[in-house]
C-alpha positions in Angstrom: 89.3 109.5 80.7 89.2 112.2 78.5 87.0 115.1 76.7 87.0 117.1 74.3 85.6 115.6 70.9 85.5 117.7 68.0 85.3 117.7 64.4 89.2 119.1 63.8 90.2 119.9 67.6 92.2 117.4 70.1 91.1 115.0 72.6 92.1 117.2 75.9 93.6 114.9 78.6 93.8 115.2 82.7 97.7 113.8 82.7 96.1 112.0 86.4 93.8 110.6 83.4 96.4 109.5 82.2 98.6 107.5 84.5 96.1 106.1 85.7 94.7 104.7 82.9 97.7 103.4 81.8 98.5 102.1 85.2 94.9 100.2 84.8 95.8 99.1 81.7 99.3 97.7 82.3 97.7 95.9 86.4 96.0 93.9 83.7 96.8 90.2 83.2 98.0 89.4 79.4 100.6 90.0 77.9 102.3 93.5 77.3 103.9 95.6 75.6 104.6 98.9 76.8 107.2 100.4 74.7 104.8 99.8 71.7 102.1 100.9 74.0 104.2 103.6 75.5 105.4 104.2 71.6 101.6 104.6 70.6 100.9 107.3 72.5 103.7 109.4 72.2 102.9 108.6 68.1 99.0 109.3 68.5 100.4 112.8 69.9 102.6 114.0 68.1 99.6 113.1 65.6 97.6 116.4 67.3 95.1 113.5 68.4 95.6 114.5 72.2 97.1 116.9 74.6 97.5 118.1 78.2 95.4 120.3 78.8 95.2 121.3 83.2 98.5 123.2 85.0 97.5 121.1 88.3 99.6 124.6 89.8 97.5 126.9 88.8 94.5 125.2 89.2 94.9 123.0 93.1 92.2 125.7 94.7 89.1 124.6 92.6 89.9 121.3 92.2 90.4 121.1 96.7 86.7 122.4 96.0 85.7 120.0 94.1 86.6 117.7 96.2 85.0 118.6 99.2 81.3 119.0 97.5 82.0 114.8 96.3 83.1 114.2 100.2 80.7 111.5 99.2 81.0 109.9 96.6 84.6 107.5 95.6 85.9 111.2 93.6 89.1 110.9 92.7 92.2 113.6 91.4 91.9 112.3 88.1 87.2 113.1 88.3 88.1 116.7 89.8 90.6 117.8 87.4 88.0 116.3 84.9 85.4 118.7 86.7 88.0 121.1 85.9 89.5 120.4 82.7 85.2 121.1 81.3 85.2 124.1 84.0 88.3 125.6 81.8 87.2 124.3 78.2 83.5 124.4 78.4 82.6 122.0 77.2 80.5 119.2 78.6 81.9 116.3 76.3 83.8 113.3 78.2 84.6 109.6 77.8 84.0 107.7 80.5 83.0 104.1 81.7 82.4 106.4 85.3 79.0 106.4 86.4 80.2 109.1 89.5 79.9 111.4 86.0 76.1 111.3 85.6 76.1 112.8 89.2 79.3 115.3 89.4 78.3 119.0 87.8 80.5 121.0 86.5 80.6 125.0 86.7 78.5 124.6 89.7 75.4 123.3 87.7 76.1 121.8 84.0 75.2 118.1 83.8 78.1 116.1 81.4 77.5 114.6 77.6 79.3 111.2 78.3 79.8 110.1 75.2 79.2 106.1 74.0 81.6 104.5 72.5 
């Protein structure tokens, strides 16, 4: 879902991933306090825990290239955006439950370092 853990660096989020994750969470059965969830997300962002890191307008072509490269896998826009973020920030570490990141490569052939929770 996100990448870029460092000792003092904020975690970088990609907006498409954030929206996908939030929608997936909201779709889970059970009681939810959506206002509280959003408030918590905003509070953590203001504290500098994470930042949105990929302006999509400047990256459509590279993202489309990633989508084509992995067309035989179930790659999403969010996945392709995270691959692009890794390339821009030269960051291999990623926190995800998506096993496809064991297959995906950034900057041609660099493997992701999948972090455990």
